[in-house]
PAFI-967554 format. One line per 2 residues: their letters; for each residue z, y, x of C-alpha. Coordinates in steps of 0.05 Angstrom, whole numbers. Layout:
REM residues N
a) Z,Y,X; ...;
END
This chain:
REM residues 741
mr) 2699,2554,2078; 2631,2570,2051;
lw) 2628,2501,2019; 2690,2517,1978;
rr) 2665,2584,1951; 2665,2594,1877;
gs) 2609,2556,1843; 2589,2514,1903;
pl) 2568,2441,1892; 2630,2417,1929;
ta) 2675,2458,1884; 2641,2429,1822;
mt) 2647,2358,1849; 2720,2368,1866;
aa) 2734,2393,1796; 2697,2334,1766;
ll) 2737,2286,1810; 2803,2318,1790;
lg) 2784,2316,1717; 2765,2242,1722;
la) 2829,2224,1758; 2871,2264,1708;
va) 2839,2228,1649; 2849,2161,1684;
aa) 2922,2178,1699; 2934,2199,1627;
at) 2902,2135,1600; 2944,2093,1647;
rl) 3008,2128,1626; 2992,2115,1553;
lv) 2992,2041,1569; 3052,2036,1615;
vq) 3099,2072,1567; 3087,2021,1513;
pw) 3140,1967,1499; 3124,1904,1538;
lg) 3137,1831,1521; 3102,1801,1581;
vt) 3057,1756,1539; 2983,1748,1530;
le) 2962,1730,1459; 2897,1699,1437;
at) 2867,1682,1370; 2860,1610,1346;
ed) 2802,1581,1308; 2842,1579,1243;
gg) 2859,1653,1246; 2927,1647,1278;
vr) 2956,1672,1344; 2982,1632,1403;
la) 3013,1646,1471; 2957,1643,1522;
av) 2999,1664,1582; 3070,1687,1597;
aa) 3089,1733,1655; 3138,1698,1701;
dg) 3180,1761,1709; 3171,1786,1637;
pa) 3220,1788,1580; 3188,1726,1548;
aa) 3186,1684,1610; 3223,1627,1576;
lp) 3173,1619,1519; 3127,1558,1522;
vg) 3054,1573,1537; 3008,1547,1482;
ar) 3059,1555,1425; 3034,1589,1362;
vl) 3066,1656,1345; 3073,1659,1270;
av) 3113,1723,1259; 3155,1778,1290;
ap) 3220,1804,1261; 3277,1849,1285;
ag) 3332,1810,1318; 3384,1834,1268;
gg) 3340,1849,1207; 3325,1811,1143;
eg) 3264,1772,1122; 3233,1834,1090;
dt) 3221,1865,1158; 3183,1804,1183;
lt) 3110,1816,1204; 3064,1756,1201;
lt) 3013,1756,1258; 2940,1739,1248;
at) 2879,1736,1292; 2856,1803,1262;
dl) 2914,1837,1297; 2881,1820,1364;
tp) 2814,1852,1346; 2794,1890,1409;
ep) 2748,1939,1373; 2766,1968,1305;
de) 2692,1978,1287; 2682,1903,1293;
le) 2717,1896,1225; 2674,1892,1163;
ty) 2706,1948,1122; 2745,2011,1134;
ga) 2799,1981,1090; 2808,1925,1141;
ea) 2808,1977,1195; 2863,2017,1160;
al) 2903,1953,1151; 2896,1939,1226;
fd) 2923,2007,1244; 2981,2000,1194;
rh) 3001,1932,1222; 2999,1959,1293;
tr) 3044,2016,1271; 3094,1966,1243;
ld) 3090,1921,1304; 3098,1979,1352;
al) 3159,2003,1313; 3191,1934,1316;
lr) 3182,1929,1391; 3209,1999,1403;
ag) 3270,1986,1359; 3300,1934,1406;
pv) 3303,1859,1412; 3257,1820,1365;
rl) 3253,1749,1340; 3189,1710,1348;
ll) 3174,1653,1301; 3141,1599,1343;
ad) 3108,1533,1323; 3093,1475,1369;
dg) 3035,1427,1365; 3075,1381,1320;
gg) 3087,1435,1268; 3159,1447,1285;
es) 3182,1519,1279; 3235,1557,1317;
wa) 3258,1628,1328; 3263,1658,1398;
vv) 3297,1725,1413; 3261,1770,1463;
ap) 3283,1839,1486; 3219,1880,1501;
aa) 3219,1921,1565; 3216,1996,1555;
ar) 3155,2003,1600; 3096,1960,1621;
pl) 3088,1945,1695; 3026,1976,1726;
gd) 3007,1909,1756; 3003,1878,1687;
lp) 2943,1920,1667; 2882,1874,1663;
aq) 2821,1879,1708; 2779,1898,1647;
yw) 2820,1961,1639; 2808,1984,1710;
fq) 2734,1966,1704; 2725,2010,1643;
va) 2764,2068,1673; 2722,2063,1737;
vg) 2658,2063,1695; 2680,2127,1661;
vl) 2701,2164,1724; 2640,2143,1765;
gl) 2594,2162,1708; 2625,2231,1706;
ll) 2619,2239,1781; 2546,2217,1782;
sc) 2526,2264,1726; 2565,2323,1756;
wv) 2533,2309,1824; 2464,2320,1794;
wa) 2487,2380,1753; 2521,2412,1814;
lr) 2456,2410,1852; 2411,2432,1794;
rg) 2453,2477,1750; 2395,2515,1722;
dw) 2359,2453,1698; 2370,2435,1625;
ga) 2360,2361,1640; 2417,2363,1690;
rm) 2461,2400,1640; 2448,2348,1587;
fa) 2462,2294,1639; 2530,2326,1655;
la) 2546,2327,1581; 2528,2253,1578;
gl) 2577,2241,1635; 2633,2274,1597;
gm) 2617,2230,1536; 2617,2169,1581;
lg) 2685,2187,1609; 2711,2194,1537;
fa) 2685,2130,1506; 2699,2086,1567;
ta) 2771,2111,1579; 2791,2110,1505;
aa) 2764,2039,1496; 2800,2018,1561;
vy) 2867,2038,1530; 2863,2004,1462;
ts) 2828,1941,1486; 2882,1931,1539;
rs) 2942,1938,1491; 2996,1886,1499;
pa) 3010,1869,1444; 3012,1932,1400;
ld) 2994,2006,1398; 3017,2058,1349;
gl) 2967,2059,1292; 2955,2135,1294;
lf) 2944,2133,1369; 2899,2073,1359;
ri) 2856,2110,1308; 2852,2173,1351;
ls) 2829,2132,1411; 2778,2097,1368;
dv) 2751,2164,1344; 2749,2189,1416;
nv) 2709,2127,1433; 2658,2140,1378;
tg) 2656,2215,1396; 2641,2199,1469;
al) 2588,2147,1451; 2551,2193,1403;
tf) 2556,2251,1452; 2528,2207,1507;
ga) 2469,2185,1463; 2453,2255,1438;
am) 2457,2283,1509; 2411,2227,1534;
ig) 2360,2247,1482; 2365,2317,1510;
vf) 2355,2291,1581; 2289,2257,1562;
lc) 2266,2318,1523; 2275,2360,1587;
yp) 2258,2313,1643; 2212,2302,1680;
rr) 2173,2351,1636; 2205,2399,1587;
lv) 2177,2378,1521; 2216,2427,1476;
pp) 2250,2494,1484; 2325,2492,1499;
vv) 2344,2510,1428; 2313,2446,1402;
ll) 2364,2407,1443; 2415,2428,1391;
vp) 2380,2386,1338; 2403,2318,1362;
ma) 2472,2348,1375; 2475,2373,1303;
vf) 2447,2310,1271; 2493,2262,1308;
ga) 2550,2311,1304; 2545,2307,1228;
wl) 2542,2231,1234; 2604,2234,1277;
va) 2642,2275,1226; 2622,2226,1172;
tv) 2646,2168,1215; 2712,2202,1231;
lr) 2722,2215,1156; 2704,2142,1142;
lp) 2646,2160,1096; 2598,2103,1115;
et) 2608,2038,1078; 2627,1998,1141;
pa) 2648,2014,1212; 2584,1983,1237;
qg) 2544,2034,1198; 2583,2089,1231;
gh) 2585,2085,1307; 2541,2025,1320;
la) 2484,2045,1274; 2485,2115,1303;
ta) 2482,2086,1373; 2422,2043,1354;
ve) 2386,2103,1324; 2400,2144,1386;
ml) 2370,2088,1427; 2307,2090,1386;
ci) 2303,2165,1395; 2312,2157,1471;
va) 2256,2106,1473; 2211,2154,1433;
ai) 2228,2210,1481; 2211,2165,1540;
ga) 2144,2149,1508; 2130,2223,1499;
qw) 2147,2236,1571; 2102,2180,1593;
wa) 2044,2213,1559; 2063,2282,1584;
tr) 2066,2258,1657; 2000,2220,1656;
rd) 1972,2268,1709; 2037,2280,1746;
pv) 2050,2223,1794; 2117,2249,1818;
gr) 2141,2261,1747; 2115,2192,1727;
aa) 2153,2160,1785; 2217,2196,1765;
lr) 2207,2172,1694; 2203,2101,1720;
wl) 2273,2107,1747; 2297,2135,1681;
gl) 2260,2088,1636; 2279,2026,1677;
sv) 2352,2047,1676; 2354,2059,1602;
il) 2316,1997,1583; 2361,1953,1626;
ga) 2426,1989,1613; 2427,2017,1542;
ga) 2380,1963,1517; 2426,1909,1543;
fv) 2488,1942,1512; 2455,1952,1444;
sl) 2427,1880,1445; 2492,1847,1467;
vs) 2544,1890,1431; 2518,1938,1379;
lp) 2463,1897,1347; 2505,1833,1337;
ql) 2561,1873,1304; 2511,1910,1261;
lg) 2483,1843,1237; 2553,1815,1225;
ge) 2554,1769,1285; 2600,1761,1345;
pp) 2581,1798,1409; 2567,1749,1466;
le) 2598,1797,1517; 2663,1835,1514;
qg) 2652,1909,1504; 2696,1928,1564;
ya) 2650,1893,1613; 2588,1913,1575;
fg) 2605,1985,1593; 2579,1968,1663;
ff) 2509,1974,1634; 2522,2048,1623;
ll) 2540,2056,1696; 2474,2024,1713;
ih) 2440,2076,1668; 2477,2133,1702;
ag) 2461,2109,1772; 2387,2103,1755;
la) 2386,2170,1719; 2421,2204,1777;
lg) 2370,2177,1826; 2313,2196,1780;
lr) 2338,2267,1768; 2348,2276,1843;
ry) 2279,2246,1855; 2308,2197,1905;
rl) 2256,2153,1940; 2210,2156,1880;
fe) 2152,2128,1919; 2189,2062,1930;
mg) 2191,2045,1856; 2120,2020,1855;
ew) 2105,1952,1827; 2174,1921,1824;
af) 2197,1971,1771; 2140,1950,1726;
rv) 2156,1877,1739; 2228,1888,1717;
ml) 2207,1928,1657; 2156,1877,1634;
at) 2204,1819,1646; 2257,1856,1606;
lg) 2210,1870,1549; 2189,1797,1548;
lg) 2261,1774,1546; 2276,1824,1491;
al) 2216,1800,1450; 2239,1728,1458;
ia) 2311,1744,1436; 2288,1787,1377;
ld) 2239,1735,1352; 2290,1679,1360;
al) 2342,1720,1321; 2291,1737,1267;
li) 2274,1663,1256; 2347,1643,1253;
la) 2375,1700,1210; 2316,1716,1164;
lh) 2281,1649,1157; 2342,1604,1170;
vd) 2305,1561,1220; 2345,1512,1262;
rg) 2367,1543,1329; 2330,1493,1373;
ia) 2266,1497,1332; 2270,1573,1329;
lg) 2275,1578,1405; 2215,1533,1414;
ia) 2173,1572,1364; 2194,1638,1397;
lv) 2175,1611,1466; 2106,1590,1441;
iv) 2092,1656,1406; 2116,1698,1465;
gf) 2076,1655,1513; 2011,1663,1474;
ly) 2018,1736,1454; 2063,1771,1504;
lp) 2038,1741,1569; 1965,1763,1560;
lr) 1990,1831,1538; 2034,1835,1600;
dl) 1975,1819,1645; 1934,1872,1611;
lw) 1988,1924,1620; 1996,1903,1693;
rr) 1922,1912,1707; 1917,1978,1671;
mv) 1982,2010,1696; 1999,1981,1763;
rr) 1943,1946,1801; 1897,1988,1843;
hs) 1829,1969,1868; 1835,1940,1937;
la) 1791,1902,1985; 1799,1829,2000;
dh) 1819,1812,2072; 1748,1791,2093;
el) 1719,1854,2061; 1771,1897,2096;
fa) 1756,1865,2163; 1681,1875,2153;
av) 1692,1948,2134; 1735,1960,2196;
me) 1684,1928,2242; 1629,1970,2210;
va) 1668,2033,2226; 1687,2013,2296;
fr) 1616,1995,2317; 1582,2058,2293;
vs) 1540,2089,2349; 1569,2158,2357;
pg) 1641,2185,2352; 1619,2231,2295;
er) 1591,2173,2255; 1655,2132,2267;
ae) 1699,2190,2244; 1659,2199,2180;
aw) 1657,2124,2166; 1733,2122,2175;
ra) 1743,2177,2125; 1697,2142,2076;
ll) 1737,2078,2083; 1802,2115,2069;
rr) 1771,2147,2007; 1748,2078,1984;
lf) 1817,2048,1993; 1863,2104,1967;
dp) 1817,2151,1927; 1857,2213,1946;
le) 1843,2280,1915; 1850,2312,1983;
lt) 1831,2284,2052; 1841,2336,2105;
ap) 1866,2347,2176; 1939,2368,2182;
pa) 1954,2439,2206; 1930,2453,2276;
da) 2000,2473,2300; 2030,2407,2277;
sp) 2043,2353,2330; 1999,2291,2322;
pe) 2037,2235,2286; 2051,2171,2324;
av) 2056,2127,2262; 2037,2125,2189;
tv) 2085,2170,2150; 2094,2177,2074;
rh) 2119,2247,2056; 2139,2290,1997;
dg) 2162,2234,1950; 2098,2195,1961;
le) 2049,2253,1948; 2023,2251,2019;
ml) 2009,2200,2073; 1996,2223,2145;
lp) 1955,2178,2191; 1954,2181,2267;
pv) 1888,2192,2305; 1841,2132,2302;
ad) 1766,2119,2302; 1752,2186,2337;
ag) 1775,2222,2273; 1840,2254,2294;
pi) 1901,2257,2248; 1885,2253,2174;
ll) 1927,2276,2115; 1917,2241,2048;
rl) 1945,2274,1985; 1950,2252,1912;
pw) 1923,2180,1915; 1881,2148,1861;
gg) 1858,2213,1832; 1928,2241,1828;
ra) 1951,2185,1781; 2000,2151,1828;
lf) 2042,2159,1892; 2039,2127,1960;
ap) 2087,2068,1961; 2113,2026,2019;
ah) 2059,1974,2004; 2006,2028,2014;
ra) 2038,2049,2080; 2038,1977,2102;
ma) 1964,1972,2084; 1949,2035,2125;
vr) 1988,2007,2185; 1950,1941,2181;
li) 1885,1980,2175; 1900,2020,2237;
el) 1920,1957,2275; 1854,1924,2255;
ma) 1817,1986,2277; 1853,1986,2344;
ha) 1833,1913,2357; 1762,1927,2336;
ea) 1757,1988,2381; 1786,1948,2439;
gr) 1733,1895,2427; 1679,1948,2423;
da) 1703,1981,2487; 1705,1914,2523;
ha) 1635,1899,2499; 1611,1967,2523;
ag) 1645,1958,2590; 1612,1890,2599;
ar) 1544,1919,2580; 1555,1977,2628;
ae) 1573,1929,2685; 1512,1887,2669;
rl) 1467,1948,2672; 1496,1969,2738;
ri) 1486,1900,2766; 1414,1897,2743;
aa) 1402,1967,2771; 1431,1943,2837;
dl) 1386,1881,2836; 1325,1925,2823;
hd) 1344,1972,2878; 1367,1922,2930;
dv) 1317,1867,2918; 1255,1891,2882;
ga) 1256,1962,2912; 1269,1937,2982;
rl) 1212,1885,2979; 1162,1935,2950;
lg) 1181,1985,3004; 1174,1931,3057;
al) 1106,1912,3029; 1082,1984,3040;
hq) 1100,1980,3113; 1072,1911,3128;
pd) 1019,1913,3184; 978,1857,3153;
la) 955,1841,3082; 985,1771,3081;
ga) 1056,1797,3094; 1048,1851,3040;
rq) 1024,1799,2990; 1083,1754,3006;
mi) 1133,1809,2994; 1099,1830,2930;
re) 1102,1758,2906; 1177,1757,2921;
at) 1187,1823,2884; 1149,1795,2824;
ad) 1193,1733,2824; 1254,1778,2827;
ir) 1229,1818,2767; 1219,1753,2728;
ai) 1290,1732,2744; 1318,1799,2723;
vg) 1280,1798,2658; 1304,1727,2645;
gl) 1375,1752,2656; 1364,1808,2606;
ng) 1338,1759,2554; 1398,1714,2564;
sr) 1356,1656,2588; 1385,1609,2641;
mp) 1344,1575,2694; 1359,1501,2704;
ld) 1386,1485,2773; 1332,1434,2790;
hl) 1277,1484,2773; 1309,1538,2815;
la) 1317,1493,2876; 1245,1469,2869;
dl) 1218,1540,2867; 1260,1561,2926;
rh) 1239,1500,2966; 1166,1516,2953;
et) 1175,1590,2970; 1214,1576,3033;
ar) 1164,1525,3058; 1107,1576,3051;
rl) 1146,1630,3087; 1165,1586,3145;
ea) 1096,1555,3150; 1065,1624,3155;
ag) 1113,1641,3212; 1101,1574,3248;
la) 1171,1545,3235; 1187,1476,3208;
ld) 1228,1464,3145; 1277,1407,3137;
wp) 1299,1406,3063; 1316,1337,3039;
ld) 1321,1328,2964; 1392,1309,2945;
ga) 1387,1263,2885; 1442,1296,2844;
aa) 1419,1367,2857; 1346,1354,2846;
aa) 1355,1318,2781; 1410,1363,2753;
dv) 1386,1398,2689; 1444,1447,2692;
pl) 1430,1517,2664; 1455,1570,2712;
py) 1482,1638,2692; 1441,1696,2717;
pv) 1492,1718,2771; 1494,1648,2800;
sr) 1419,1638,2800; 1409,1706,2833;
av) 1461,1689,2885; 1428,1623,2902;
ta) 1360,1657,2909; 1390,1713,2952;
vv) 1426,1664,2998; 1363,1625,3014;
re) 1318,1685,3022; 1368,1725,3064;
av) 1382,1666,3109; 1308,1653,3120;
sn) 1294,1727,3132; 1349,1732,3184;
tl) 1322,1670,3219; 1252,1699,3220;
rh) 1275,1767,3246; 1331,1749,3295;
ae) 1340,1676,3311; 1277,1658,3352;
ag) 1284,1589,3321; 1234,1533,3311;
rv) 1265,1496,3253; 1305,1512,3191;
sv) 1347,1460,3154; 1369,1470,3082;
ga) 1419,1426,3045; 1436,1429,2971;
tl) 1486,1382,2939; 1521,1382,2872;
ad) 1592,1357,2869; 1654,1371,2826;
ga) 1618,1424,2785; 1598,1465,2845;
lh) 1534,1474,2884; 1543,1468,2960;
ls) 1485,1503,2995; 1475,1508,3070;
vt) 1419,1539,3113; 1419,1524,3187;
dd) 1371,1544,3243; 1364,1522,3316;
gr) 1357,1592,3345; 1400,1632,3393;
gl) 1462,1637,3349; 1508,1694,3330;
pa) 1510,1755,3375; 1574,1782,3342;
pa) 1625,1762,3288; 1594,1764,3219;
da) 1654,1755,3174; 1662,1829,3159;
pa) 1688,1851,3091; 1635,1863,3038;
kp) 1618,1934,3019; 1584,1954,2954;
gs) 1512,1973,2965; 1508,1944,3035;
hg) 1452,1899,3060; 1447,1837,3102;
la) 1503,1787,3106; 1555,1837,3078;
gl) 1512,1849,3016; 1500,1774,3009;
rr) 1575,1760,3012; 1588,1812,2957;
rv) 1536,1781,2911; 1563,1710,2921;
ee) 1635,1731,2909; 1614,1768,2845;
ag) 1585,1702,2821; 1651,1666,2834;
ga) 1630,1634,2900; 1647,1636,2973;
vr) 1607,1647,3037; 1618,1622,3107;
vd) 1577,1636,3170; 1587,1591,3231;
da) 1557,1588,3301; 1521,1520,3301;
rp) 1505,1520,3375; 1448,1523,3378;
gv) 1433,1567,3318; 1472,1593,3258;
rl) 1497,1557,3196; 1505,1594,3130;
av) 1546,1555,3079; 1556,1576,3007;
tl) 1594,1545,2949; 1577,1568,2878;
pv) 1604,1543,2810; 1551,1515,2764;
sg) 1596,1495,2705; 1637,1560,2699;
aa) 1666,1615,2740; 1717,1597,2793;
pa) 1759,1640,2840; 1729,1647,2909;
aa) 1795,1627,2941; 1792,1559,2907;
lq) 1723,1546,2937; 1735,1567,3008;
ga) 1758,1498,3029; 1696,1465,3000;
a) 1651,1511,3039;
END
């Protein structure tokens, strides 16, 4: 029950809802207790009245649709009681008339017509298209059916009630704020002018003249109260520009104007309510301009003002342009006032969101686009009207001139305002990519973290760039907080979570577009870091491989040279170690040895080794392999060298052979290499799994498989045959090459 305690927001909203429903019910009762004929009348071009529609279940169901209604008279009265109908009798708004005398005459005629209908059956003088006249007797119903009320009536009542609820919602949550208090007063005014107008614009066909005038005055009172209260709203919000006592000034000024209007002191009705409404609109625009200047260093207040300004420019500006201004200039409004009240509901919705600071950071650029487009349209309409009304230029020519002038003057001004007020400095896509790569490939984590912070400062220019509180959990995604004042970024680039506050020097808020930019930035950084880590892993693997080559090949040969019993053997091993060093250096430089050069060097080296040991070499030159100028990757060239050397070394140490045969052929993008001796063969199975760091055949198998090849050792009887298949045009899985070996 705590929500229902005295003074709670729920209590205030309930009271506002009950008030709105009570006013709507009272307005509806005023209409349904009026005498009803069941006809819809409309004005003709010559100032007459005709039957536009007839209710099928109404008292006048038998009357022909389209017939002109010339007069109304009591069924049993004389000619002196006859009331001639004119198009003026159907005027929806009394203040559309040119003089207060015409307004008084309208009220008087409605009094007479209402009295006739209440007195009992009436006679209607009808005229057909041929000019023939006839009298028809109709007995008005005592009450009007609820279903006969037009949609325009319900629309206006809904506008009034919803406007009251929106304003009271804001006031109930911010009772101590003068802006919210003025907004609640504006909601009461909106309920008054919308509901009163809904009653007298939905009359069918008459309303008592005194009631008509009272409702018209209530309409003017609500409209001027709404305008004066809106001036107070913009004097208080987002920044309080004046002390509360000054808010009484617009109330007093327009209150005096209201009294003069109610007493019919202005010369015309248009100079009463409509002129006052236009002046209030100018005051509201001036207050918005003052607030814009006052919030130049307050991004949240500026964002709230965008809601308010956009709502007023679209809502009130549209109503004044489409209803008040045409009547003030003596023209016909292009939109019925009942439906034009919907613009005020748009105002109220925007003001409610602005006063509650709802999702202010999402206004961003589209609000300025709407504002600028609206101002451009307003400039076009105003210039077109000026050329037609003041200079009497033909309508088509005037529109063309207005389009040319607006195009040459307004469009450049719009672009200037857009650049100055909305656009922020940002990087092009290629610049952003380059900046991210520069951050990702900094040497140390500290340098990357500092470069990441510098990039964020360059993109968003925040007044504060700090780490979030230590006790806060790290964010998993980019988050905009506190109405766009802050943006929290997850850990990236070795920098940890980062909190950005007050972007662009505190002159703006973080918008969804900025969050999207940050998300894209982090995604780019993640891809760049993945590429950097892959590059580092590749470099690390290459260093380990080279270290293994130095240890297994060069180190082993130098150690063997130290233990050689004769100088010739030591020299031979040193030469092999030197050749290994040259190959390793070539691999570091990225150079690739051609296949034909490698095979020629190995053939020469193998021939010298076997000749020194007294063995014969049989190495025929395969035409394709010898002539192939195919550059080999370092792992493949090292594997080929290791295969030949290891096979020859094993033959010299264990085979007791007299001849070694080497075959090298190139087919289907692969090198097929075999080394065979005629010695005593294999003492035990040799196809054991390779182990990292092992020597002999196991180490040879590991090296060949790392190069994408396959090894096979067979007992040739006599002797041993070592067969290897290695790719020379790209890496290939070892399993795919086993069959070829």
